[in-house]
Every structure is written in structure tokens, then in C-alpha cells.
C-alpha positions in Angstrom: 108.1 92.4 88.9 110.9 94.9 88.7 109.8 98.5 88.5 111.8 101.0 86.5 111.3 104.7 86.1 111.3 104.1 82.4 107.8 102.9 82.8 106.4 106.1 84.2 103.8 107.6 81.8 103.5 111.2 80.9 102.2 113.2 83.9 101.2 116.2 81.8 98.4 118.1 83.5 99.1 116.5 86.9 99.6 118.5 90.1 101.8 117.0 92.7 102.8 117.8 96.4 105.8 116.2 98.0 106.7 116.8 101.5 110.4 116.8 102.4 111.4 117.2 98.7 114.5 119.2 99.4 116.8 116.2 100.0 117.1 112.5 99.7 114.4 110.3 98.2 112.0 113.2 98.2 114.3 115.3 96.0 115.0 112.2 93.7 111.2 111.7 93.4 110.6 115.4 92.6 113.1 115.5 89.8 111.9 112.3 88.2 108.2 113.3 88.3 109.1 116.7 86.9 111.1 115.0 84.1 107.9 112.9 83.4 106.1 116.1 82.7 104.0 116.9 85.8 102.5 120.3 85.3 103.4 121.5 88.8 105.3 120.0 91.7 105.1 121.6 95.1 108.2 121.0 97.2 106.5 121.2 100.7 109.4 121.9 103.0 110.3 124.1 106.0 113.5 125.8 104.8 113.5 128.0 101.7 117.3 128.0 101.5 117.4 124.2 101.5 114.8 124.2 98.7 116.8 126.6 96.7 119.9 124.4 97.1 117.8 121.4 96.0 116.5 123.2 93.0 120.1 124.0 91.9 121.0 120.3 92.3 118.0 119.3 90.2 118.9 121.9 87.5 122.5 120.5 87.4 121.1 117.0 87.1 118.8 117.9 84.3 121.6 119.6 82.4 123.8 116.5 82.6 121.8 114.2 80.3 124.2 111.3 81.1 122.9 111.3 84.7 119.3 110.6 83.8 119.0 109.4 80.2 119.1 105.7 81.0 116.4 106.0 83.7 114.1 108.5 82.0 110.6 107.6 81.1 110.5 106.1 77.7 108.5 109.0 76.1 111.2 111.5 77.4 114.1 109.6 75.7 112.6 110.4 72.3 112.7 114.3 72.7 114.8 117.1 74.1 114.4 118.4 77.6 114.1 122.2 78.1 115.7 122.4 81.5 114.4 125.8 82.4 110.9 124.9 81.4 111.1 121.9 83.7 112.5 124.0 86.5 109.5 126.4 86.1 107.2 123.6 87.1 108.9 123.2 90.5 107.7 125.5 93.4 108.3 125.8 97.1 105.4 125.3 99.4 106.4 126.4 103.0 105.6 123.6 105.4 106.9 122.8 108.8 105.3 119.5 109.8 106.2 120.0 113.5 103.9 123.0 113.6 100.2 122.5 113.1 99.8 126.2 112.4 102.2 125.8 109.5 100.4 122.7 108.3 97.1 124.6 108.3 98.7 127.5 106.5 100.4 125.3 103.9 97.1 123.5 103.0 95.3 126.9 102.7 98.1 128.2 100.5 97.9 125.2 98.2 94.1 125.3 98.0 94.4 129.0 97.1 96.6 128.2 94.2 95.2 124.9 92.9 91.9 123.2 92.3 93.3 119.8 91.7 95.8 117.4 93.3 96.7 114.2 91.5 99.5 112.9 93.7 100.3 113.6 97.4 103.6 112.0 98.5 104.0 112.3 102.2 107.8 111.7 102.2 109.2 113.9 105.0 110.3 112.5 108.3 112.8 112.5 111.2 114.4 109.5 112.7 116.0 108.4 116.0 115.7 111.9 117.5 116.2 112.6 121.2 113.1 113.0 123.3 112.0 116.5 122.4 108.6 118.0 121.7 107.2 120.1 118.9 105.8 123.6 119.5 102.4 122.1 120.0 103.6 119.7 122.7 103.9 116.5 120.7 106.8 114.1 120.8 109.0 115.2 117.8 109.0 112.0 115.8 105.2 111.3 116.2 104.3 115.0 115.8 106.3 115.5 112.6 106.0 112.1 111.0 102.4 111.3 111.9 100.3 114.1 113.2 101.6 116.8 110.9 101.1 114.6 107.8 97.7 113.4 109.1 96.3 116.9 109.4 97.9 117.9 106.1 96.3 115.0 104.3 92.8 115.5 105.8 93.0 119.2 104.9 93.9 118.3 101.3 91.3 115.5 101.0 88.6 117.8 99.5 91.0 118.7 96.6 92.0 115.1 96.2 88.3 114.1 96.1 87.5 116.9 93.6 90.3 115.6 91.3 89.1 112.0 91.6 85.6 113.1 90.4 87.1 114.4 87.2 86.2 112.4 84.0 89.9 111.4 83.5 89.6 109.4 86.8 85.9 108.5 87.3 85.2 105.0 86.0 88.4 104.8 84.1 90.5 102.5 86.3 93.0 105.3 86.9 93.3 106.8 90.4 94.6 109.8 92.3 97.4 108.6 94.5 98.1 109.3 98.2 101.4 107.7 99.4 102.9 107.6 102.9 106.6 106.9 103.3 106.7 104.5 106.2 109.5 102.1 107.1 110.2 98.5 108.1 111.1 100.4 111.3 107.5 100.1 112.2 108.3 96.5 113.2 110.6 97.7 116.0 107.6 97.9 118.3 105.6 95.0 119.8 101.8 94.9 120.2 102.0 95.5 123.9 104.0 98.7 123.3 101.4 99.9 120.7 98.2 99.0 122.7 96.4 102.2 123.5 99.2 104.2 121.9 97.0 106.8 120.3 94.2 107.3 122.9 95.4 110.5 124.5 98.3 113.0 124.6 100.1 111.0 127.4 99.9 107.8 125.3 101.0 109.6 122.1 103.9 111.1 123.9 105.1 108.0 125.6 108.9 108.1 126.0 109.8 104.4 126.3 112.8 103.3 128.3 115.7 103.0 128.2 116.4 106.0 125.9 119.0 104.1 123.9 116.1 102.0 122.7 113.3 104.4 123.3 114.3 106.7 120.4 113.8 103.7 118.0 110.5 102.6 119.6 109.2 106.2 119.1 110.4 106.1 115.4 108.7 102.7 115.0 105.5 104.1 116.5 105.6 107.0 114.0 106.1 104.7 111.1 103.1 102.7 112.3 101.1 105.9 112.3 102.0 106.4 108.6 100.5 103.0 107.7 97.4 103.8 109.8 97.0 107.0 107.8 97.3 105.1 104.6 94.5 102.7 105.9 92.4 105.7 106.7 92.7 107.3 103.3 91.8 104.0 101.6 88.7 103.6 103.8 87.6 107.2 103.1 88.0 106.6 99.4 86.1 103.4 99.4 83.2 104.7 101.6 82.8 107.6 99.2 83.4 105.5 96.0 86.3 107.8 94.9 89.0 107.0 92.5 91.7 107.5 95.1 94.4 104.9 95.9 96.4 104.9 99.0 99.7 103.1 99.8 102.4 103.0 102.4 106.0 102.2 101.4 109.2 101.1 103.0 111.8 102.6 100.7 114.7 100.5 101.9 117.7 101.6 104.0 118.7 104.7 102.1 121.7 107.0 102.3 120.0 110.2 103.5 120.1 112.9 106.1 117.7 111.0 108.3 120.7 109.5 109.9 121.5 113.0 111.5 119.2 112.0 114.3 121.7 109.3 115.2 124.3 111.9 116.2 121.7 113.8 118.2 120.6 110.7 120.1 123.9 109.0 120.6 126.6 111.7 120.1 128.6 112.4 117.0 131.2 109.6 117.5 128.7 106.8 118.0 126.3 108.2 115.4 129.0 108.4 112.8 130.2 104.9 113.6 126.6 103.5 113.2 126.3 105.4 109.9 129.7 104.0 108.7 128.7 100.4 109.5 125.3 100.9 107.7 126.8 102.7 104.6 127.6 99.6 102.5 124.1 98.3 102.9 122.3 101.5 102.1 120.6 102.2 98.8 121.4 105.3 96.7 118.6 107.9 96.9 117.7 107.1 93.3 117.1 103.5 94.1 115.5 104.4 97.4 112.9 106.5 95.6 111.8 103.7 93.3 109.2 102.2 95.5 107.4 105.5 96.2 107.6 106.4 92.5 106.0 103.1 91.7 103.1 103.9 94.1 102.8 107.5 92.8 103.0 106.9 89.1 103.1 103.3 87.9 100.1 102.2 85.8 100.7 98.7 87.1 99.7 100.0 90.6 96.2 100.6 89.3 96.1 97.6 87.0 96.8 95.3 90.0 94.3 97.3 92.3 97.0 97.7 94.9 95.3 100.4 97.0 96.0 99.8 100.7 99.2 97.9 100.0 102.3 98.1 102.1 105.1 98.1 99.5 108.8 97.3 99.8 111.7 97.6 97.3 111.0 97.8 94.5 107.3 98.0 94.3 106.7 94.6 95.9 103.6 94.0 98.1 104.6 92.9 101.6 102.7 92.3 104.9 102.9 95.0 107.6 103.0 94.1 111.3 99.6 93.3 112.8 99.5 96.5 114.9 99.9 98.5 111.7 97.4 96.4 109.7 95.0 97.2 112.5 92.3 94.7 111.3 90.0 95.6 114.2 90.3 99.3 113.2 90.7 100.4 116.9 94.1 101.9 116.5 93.1 103.9 113.4 90.0 105.2 115.1 92.0 106.3 118.2 94.6 108.1 116.0 91.9 109.8 113.9 90.0 110.9 117.1 93.2 112.1 118.7 94.3 114.2 115.7 90.8 115.6 115.3 90.6 116.8 118.9 94.2 118.0 119.0 93.9 120.0 115.8 90.7 121.6 117.0 92.4 122.5 120.3 95.7 123.9 118.8 94.7 125.5 115.6 90.9 125.6 115.5 90.6 123.1 112.6 87.7 120.7 112.4 88.8 118.5 109.6 85.6 116.3 109.8 83.6 119.4 109.0 86.0 120.2 106.2 85.7 116.7 104.8 81.9 117.1 104.9 81.4 120.6 103.7 84.4 121.2 101.3 84.9 117.6 100.2 81.3 116.3 100.1 82.7 113.3 101.9 80.9 110.9 104.3 83.1 110.3 107.2 83.8 106.9 108.7 
């Protein structure tokens, strides 16, 4: 199977949230889903100025038909695109995933504006960062890539569940989509390094040595956490018989600003050298976005019942490492319990109660 964005159906009426949509594959995903007619796409990002810059790039892309015509959904090719109308369907949602207070506020802001959510694409991330901590005291890569997204997803689950109960989803074979951008980087770990890795703050914040490798082990741990979150969403949906599909994806090695972490960890000279060596093997951001676009919008994903899949370019099902598949469920339970307790302590959020009271969801 070779997925093409020409296969994306009309997304008219759909509400979408994309974290980290102000650059790279998040931006590429936002503009293609907007072109496909999504009624509203929220660019959930920290920096307003960077979002505004991204919006101007998207506007320029839309105005230059030669840049998108060949890849546009088939139904779009047949008509004219009103650029400003499309731009009016893109909106900034302030979100700093390294701050649980910001995560809480972003979820509240979204739920104050919308009663439905059809696609949640957790795309944002940091990579190969030096050992630093978030304002809440979490290791930066785990705090941003995992814990921030975990809480954000749980707070939005009631809205996702309400959408899945609508007639257009219930018993139709179509599903609401929740997609986590992971990475083959999750395989940088070993089972021994992951054992007990989510049991408490000390375990979550493990530094690993030496630091030249530790930054990558922490990144791999964070990408493992993304897959564990995808497993959690799938299990919640199945327990509550909801038309929600969940997937984690490895987008490929993509040209993006993720490599900025290399310079921070190794210095600008070595970081630039690593980036230079990798450059010929990196995907464009358009090709890098294909696998997550498949998980978000391809009808084939539902037709093949691929919820729970770990996908690699371009929309192929692959097998994640054993510690990410977590067949015993122990790592997933530990991560869930950690985020629950940590969120209660830091921002007074009890997401289990929110799932139960707002979402009418039975917990695991």
C-alpha cells in the first residue's frame, strides 16, 4: 500500500487539534487537512509569533497552486480554493507542553469553544536536549513529549468520546482519530533501561550516563511513552465501546527543527556536522507528514481496523519494541498512575474524575 494525500476525503464539519503545528510535519499536516476542508484546525503551540509565521507560509503555499495541486485530495482538484476562506479555518490555541498549567488551560480553552473533536494529532516534540527540567520539575523530553501530551489527551477525552457517540460515527465503521507522533528512536532503549521507568519521579527523571548517550536514551524513553499513550487511548475506547481509533507513528527521519537539540547537547559545530551527515537521508516535511496524515484521515485506516497500530512510512504497520508494546500492561499502568498523581499535585487536575464525570467513561 502506498498512501497519497490525494486519497484524503472531504473533512467538512471536522474539528482538529494539532500540537506543534507551527513548523515541520505539524505545519505540513495542518495545511493539507485544511485544504481537505476541515471546518476548524487548532494549531496548539507555545509561540504566537511562530504560529503567525507558519500561517503566512501556509497562505503563500495555498496561493501557489503549483505547490499543492498534484498532491491535493481528489475532490479539491475539481474546484477552486478560496485561500482566505481556508485561512479563516486555522486558529492558534496557546499550548506549552512543558507546563502542566498551560496544558490545563489549553484544554479548558478548547472545550469552551468546541463541543466536538474529530482528530487529535499529538505531533509536537523535542529531541536530544541537554538534561534540563520543565517548570514542573520533569526531565524536559519526557515532560514535553509524554506527560504534557498525556494530560492534554486525557482532558480532551470527554470531547473525543462525545464526538464518537454522534450518529456519523456510531455503528458506521468510521472513527474519531487520536494519533501520537512517536519515533523509531524508541528502540534506542533496552528493556533493562525501561524497567520501572515510570514508577515515580526519580525513575521518570532518570538521566542515564554518559550524557553523550543519555540524551538519546531520554529521547527514546519519551517516544516509548508516546506509544504507551496510544495503547491507553485504544484500551479506553474499547472498554467503553467508542468509535475512537488510536495510533502511534514513526514519520521517518525528517528535515525539521527537532535537530536544534543536537546543537544544544553537543555544541553548534558537532550538532551542525551531525545534521549535515543526516541531511541526504532525511525526508521532506511533506513526505514526513504522510504517515500521520494516513492515521488521521485515510479511510483505509478504518477499513483495515488498524487502531492500536504502530505505523511507519508511508502508512505501513510495523512492530514496536517489546517495552513499548507492553503486553503485560505494567508500564502503561505505571505511566498512567504517575501522570494522574503528578497532575493532581501540580495543577489540581483529577483526570480520572473528568473521564468519569464529563466523559461518562469507565476507567481501566
